[in-house]
C-alpha angles and dihedrals in degrees: 000000000000089000092056092049092053091049093052091048092054092049092049093050090050091053092049093049091047090054092050090050091053091050095050095050096050113121115251118246116261117250114237115254120252110258108229130181110241132179140180114254118256125239112210137169104243142174124219114246126223119198125205135177121232146155123242113244133190117238089224128033126173129193095202114225129169121253091211133038120245149109121297109245100176142005104217102180135077112237114250093014129132112258132190129221109277097023114141109249108164131012120206122203099276100186095098090051093049090052092053091049092050092049093050093046088057092048091050091052090050092048091049090052091051088048092054090050091049090050091051093049093047091052091048090050091054092052092047092049090056088060092042088242095129134041123255090239091059091051091052091047092054092047089051091050089052091053091049092051091050091051091047091054091050092049094049091045090054090050089049091050090051091048091050089051090052089051090050091047091055084076102066111208134185112269094199143022112261149089118310126218128216124299110264093192122037138207117303097026124119117240129199123225113255094000113064113081105214099181141313134254128198125191113240110186094086132018132205128216119192120199137166126235119199115244096245094053091046093052093045100046114010111027093112097057126095134187088262090059090069091213107207123242135175128214141196131194126226111289095022122118096197134054100236100161119087122197143144139231111264101166135043118181118243097237145026114256102247092203097055103020091232137122120223119229133178128212123197125212130191112239104190093143094046092236094133118075127193112256095028117143111236145167123231126202120203123187120221115241094235113093117204135172115248138170113261125200136163114276090231090063090067119092130196123230110179102297095343132092118216142176129209112233128190112247135176117327088015092285116153118241130202116236127179113223139187117224128230132183124333118239109188107292091346130083134204117234115211097187141001100056132069136200112287096026114144114218137190100254096208095044124218095334095119104001141050140201116294093027119128113228142185102241119222107195117223135160127247108244111227098159115133093018119123110212092176137026094225108111094221090058106029115095094198127000090197095056121131106270 
């Protein structure tokens, strides 16, 4: 009996140990692979961009000063308003000028009357001399008097013309179309001709932007352009994230600045909506004329490793690989790659945000969206010149 009990105990223990051994040697379950968006790199014809800082300038600026001295009688403009050429801005007290004009008009009339008398006497002297009824000396004297009277009329007429100009200049008018500033001198104050600055006016229909290109860049990328080429540029103001203003180069200086090694250019921009103001700080982008094909990828696909830039590509068995790259120009949310990637490479679109090199992934194929991005400024290639650069 005892022998049977021992035998059953040994058998039971063997079964239990056998079950534990089977449990411990079972293969662990495989973890699911990380799903990652991947896309094939784009190949696009692109132009290199060059960015320059500038300040917006008005083509015409006037520091308004009076042409005659006097006392301000009326300020006829609204500060900060748009004015047109010929609009009355400031009226000086014109009574002194009117008095001078009236006086000279009377003097001119008197001189003209004296001239008519001198003409009559000179003609009479000629007739008398024909009959030998008057001496030659008397004839010459009357002719001389006539010449003096003619000169007197001309002199007084010139003084009258000047006085009438002074009277006209007492009404100070806008010399250009533009936007007027505030009045520096107000009603009741005396102003001095050619010295007192009354206000300022800047034209606003077009705006200029001067910028300097270094000699090397000019020779490499722009030496074949002229002002007649109307090379296109785009511009943004401080605080803007896009380059919404389109213009073109309308002036190229005639020599390189020997001190700085730069060439001065000027771009012109239409300003129909008055959004550009003189003195504004701005950035200009100019596209090189050469068009080349480059690899384009999303900026978020690029990782940083110390001083290096890298991209994760999809290799055999969907394992991510580390590739060093060199960056080119930025085009909106996309970036050109000058080396490190080749046509047909598949990249992790979102970069090393959740994955790293050597990691197997479950690829989810997507396309890189390049709609609305201008890679060139040539109209036959650009999809949208007003894209977000």
